[in-house]
N, C-alpha and C positions, 0 to 999 in steps of 0.2 A: 589444422585450423584454417584451411584454405577459404572456407565460406566467410569467416569473420575477417581474415586478413584482407580479402578483396574489398571489404567495406570500409577499411581503415586506410586513410591516406598516410603519407610519411609522418610518423609520430616520433618526436624526440623522446628518448627514454634514458633517464639517468638513474642508475641503480648501484648501490654499494654491493660488495662481494658477500656471497654466502658460501659456506664450506660444505660440500657434499650433502646437501639437504638438511643440515643442522643449522637452525637460524642463529645468527649472532644478535647482538644488541643493537645493530645498526639498522638504518631505515632505507626504504625504497621510495624514490620519487618518480611518479608516473605522469607523463603528459597525456591529456585526453582531448579528443576531437569532438566538436559539436556536430550532430547529425539529426535529421528529422526522424522521429520514431517510425512514421509510416514508410520511410525508405529502407528500414532495416528490419521490418517485421519478420522476414524470413529467417533471421538469425535467432529468433526466440521460439522455442518449442515447448509446448504446443502453441502458446501465444503469450504475449507480454501482458501481465495484469496491470492495466493502466488505472491509476487511482482516479476517482471521480468525486468531486466535492462541489458545494455551492449553496447559495442562499435561496430562500423562498421569494417568489414574485409577489409584488404588492400592486394592487389596483391603482390606476391613475399614473400621471406624470410626476416625477420628482420636482420639488420646488427649487429649480435652478434657472437663473436668468438666461443662460445661454441657449436654453431650449424653447424659449418663448417663440411662438409662431410655428413650431414644428407641427406639421400636418400628419397626425397619426390617430387612427380610430381604435377604440377599445384598448387603450394603452395599459401596459403593465411595466414594472421596472424592478430591478434588483441591484444591489450594490455588492460587488465582489470585494473580498478582503483577503489579505495574505498575512501570515504570522510575522513576517520580518520586513514588510514594506508599508510605508505610509500611504501609498497609492491605493485608492479604492474606486476603480472604474465602475460607472453605472451603465447597465445594459437596459435599453428600453425596447420593448417589442409591442407589436400591434398589427394593424392593417392599413394599407394605403387607400386612396380613393377608389381604386378598382377592386378592392377586396383581397389584394395579395398580401402575403406575409411580408413584414418589413421590420427591420431592427436597426438600432443605433447604439453607439457606445460613446460615453462622455468621460474623458479622463479625469476631469475635476470641474469645479463649479465655474471656472473661467473659460474653459475651452469650448469650441463649437462641436456639436455632435458629429460623429463619423458614421456614415451608413455602412452596415455590415453586409457582406455577400452571404446569402443564406442558401443552404441546400436542405432537403428533407429526406428522412429515412426512418425506418423502425429500429429502435435501439434495444437489443435483447436484454441488457443488464437492468434497465429500468422498465422494460416491457411496455414501451410507450412510443408513439410517433413523436419524433424529436426534430427540431430545427438545428442545423449545424452552422457554425461560423468560426473563423479564426480571428483572434484578437491579439494585438501586440500591446503588452503592458509597459508603459514608459518607465525609464529608470527614475529612481527616487532615492536620495541619500546614498547608502552603500549598496543598494540593490540595483543590479544592471537591468537593462531592457530584456524582457523575455516574452515568449509567445505561448498562448494556450489555445485549445480548441473549446468552443462553447457548445453545450447541448442544452437547448431550450425546450423544456416540457411545460406547455401552457395548460394542458388538460389534466393529466393524471396526477403528476407530482407538483405542478405549479412552481417550478423552480428553474434557475439558470445554473447548470452544473458546468464545471470546467475540468480539463485534464491536460497533461503535457503534450506539446508538439515536438519537443526536442529531448535528446538524451546525449550522453557522452560515451565515446568508445576509446579504448587504448589497450596497451599490452605491457606486462610486467614480468620480470624474472623473480620468482619466489621459490626459495629453497632449491635453486639450481635448475628450475624448470620454467619455461615461458608460458604464460597464461594470457588469454584474451580477457578483457575486463570491460564491463559496462557500468555506468552510473546513471541511476534514474532518480529524478527529483520528485519529492512529495509535492503534489499540486497545491497544497496549502501554503507553500513557501515560494518566494521568488528566487532564492539563492540555494546553492548546494552545501552551504557551510554546515559543518557538524554542529548539532545542538549542544548546549552546555550540559544538559541533563544526560546521565549515563545510560538510561534505560528507555526502551521503546516509546519515545514521545513523538517520533516522526516516522513517516513512511518513505524517507529516502532509502534507496536500495543499492547495494553493491552486488553485481552479478559476475561470476567467474566461471569460465569454461574449464572446469576442473578435470574433465576427462579428455579434453583436447579433440573432441569430435567435430569441431567447427560450428557448433550451435550452443546457445545458452539454454539449459534446462530450467524453465521457469517454475515448474512444480512437478511433483512425481506423477508420471503418466505412463501406465503400462509397466512400471518398475515394481518388482516384488522382492528382488534379492538384496538390493542396496538402497537404503533409505537416505539418499544423499541428494539434497537439493543443491542448486548452484546459485541461489539467491540468499543474500544476507542483509540484515539491518546494518546501516552504516555506523550505528553507535553501539554495536555488539561485536564480540570477538567471532572469528570464524576459523575453521580448521582446514589446513592444507597438509596432507600426508601425516596427520597426527599432531602437527605443530599448530598452536594457536597464534593467530595474528589479529591485528586491529587496525582500523583506519585512524591514524593520528592527526591527520589534517586533510581538509578539502577546501579548495579556494571557493570564493563566492560564486564565480562563474562556472565552476566544475571543470576548469581546464587543467587543473593539477591536483593530484592527491598524493598522500604519503602513507605508506604501509609500514608497520613496525611489528616485531614479535610481541606476544602477550603471554603472561603467566596466569591469566584468568581461567578458572575452572567452572564457575557457576554463572549462568546467564540464560536468558530466554533466547536461545540460539541452538540450532540443530547440532547434536553431538555433545552439548554441555549439560551439566546437572541443572535441573529446573530450579530456579529460585523458590524458596518456600513461600506459599501463600496460605493464609488462614482467612476464610470468608464465612459469612453467616447465612444460613438458610432462612426461609420465611418464618419458620417456627422458632427462630433464635438460636438453634443449635449450630455449632461450629464445624467446619470442614477443614482439616489440616492435610495438605497435599502429601506431606511426608508420611502420614499414616496410611497412604494408599499404595505404598511400594509393593511390588510383587505382581501387579496387574497393569495392563494398559489403561491409561486415563485419557479420555477425550474431553478437551475443554473448548467450549464455545464462548468467546468473549463478544458480548453483544449489547444492544440498547433498544428500548422499545420504540424510539423515534427513528430507527434505521430501517428504511424500506427493504433493502436486500436481506437484512436479518429476519424480517417477518416472512419474506418469500421462501426462505430455506427451512423454516420450522417443520413443515410436514415431512420433508425428506429426512431431516435429522431424527424426527420421531420414528421413522421407519428403521433407522439404524438401531435405535434402542430396542425395538421389537425384535429385530433380527438376532441381536446378541443377548437376548433376555436370559438365555440359559448358559451364557459364557461369563467368565470372570473379567468383565470390562466395566469401567466406571465412566459414566457420562455426566459431565458437570457443565452447566451453563451459568456463567458469572455475568450478571447484568450490571451495567454502569448506570443505575437508576436509583431513585428513591423508592421506598416501600409503597408510598401513595400512588406512584406511577405504575408499579409492577403488578399489584394485585388486580385492578380492573382489566389490565391488558391480558393477563393469563386467563381470565374468565372468558374473554373473547377469542383468544388464541391459545388453546391448550398446548403445553410444551412438556414432554415427558422426560426431558433431562432432569437431573437433580438441580434445582434452581437455588442460586445463592446471590446475595447482594455484594457488590464491590465496595471496598473501603479505599482510602487514599493510597495505601501500599499497592493494592491490586491495580489501580489506575496507573501508578508509577511504573509498574512492571509491564503491563499489557499495552499501555499507550492509549491513544485516543482515536484509533481507526477501527471501524466496525464493518462487518464481522471479522473476527480473527479466530482461526482454529489451530489449536496446539495439541499435539498428541505426545504423551509421555510414556516411555517404555517401562518395563518392570523394574529396572534399575534406577528409575527416577531421572533418566536423561531425556532430553527433548529429541524425539524421533521425527517430528514433522511440525512445520509452522507455516501457515499460509494466511495472507491478508485478503480480504475482499470476498466477493461472491462470484461464482460462475455456475452454470447449469450442472456441471459435473462434480461440484464440491463434495457432495455426499458419496459419490462413487469413489473418489480419491481417498476420502477418509476410510471408507470400507476396505479399500485395498491395503492401506497401511495397517489397519486393525488386524486383517487376516495375516499379514506378514509377521506382525509382532506375536500373535497367538501361536503361529507355527514354530516360533523360537522358544516358547515356554516349555 
């Protein structure tokens, strides 16, 4: 683990004893160090899937006294919000008197606007020219100060998106073996604290270098023999050498976490039995996942208002065509109302079996889109990836091929 160890400073580690790889009922407390994501990108292979969220831009200036007299042409603004913070910084963009891009951030209605330093580049994930800036969100209530990167898309998506600038690194002894660990915050939250809900409602991630090769495997890439990711949802159990564990506690700042053994066997997590989901097709017929045992099932969790979800539809349709003669089930569960879905599909043909989500499906899959889950013939989760990347379809294809070769 030399690559990871060189990126971690002296980290205090307090861990209780484990006997010869068999977990006891005791817990492991791990100290975590704060680092900038861009300073440790080399530790994540092939790349760290950085969450990206944010509001739409609104024409004009917000009605805030502190911005009176602000000279900005063609202004637009958006208010950032976080699930666990009362702070809602307002980002204002436009042009100065020389026609150059300019942006300001206002922490609240009483503070003076802070000018942001902008850079410009093409951002592949939204396929648009974007302006970049860093923003420090001030502490509020129980939420500490934290930093985000802004991506401002004024033309195509007309939105202010943001993603993390920081993550946490540490090491822990689990089952008699030392593992490097990373903790990644969901950009919709200001803290790392575990949500009270027990299933997929956040995109906080725990990353563990399970094979000890010095890098974190962020998703299956070039792997065909072992379907073992090193990324886990923080509110779901995970497997280490066949033993289930869970995160029992994470501090608000992410500087400390507690890992405990778990006896859970059913979860939307790789290696566990998939929770049963019953959803409804557009013709009102039901689909029960337990009735699909014996074949690989590819699930696309999506929404019609999600640009990356729309972008990947043609590539997903190609997978359906490729495996038309094989026993593979393709199911797209939309977190939409029927009135939204019907006109959308007329404009964007989608050849997956389409179904509508109910409250239970939202509870299980969460509120991040798109999400791809692949279930093996035994009903266990073989693959689970959040977000979009240009090679998503290729990675799904690889996992399908591996599962079919085992049948």
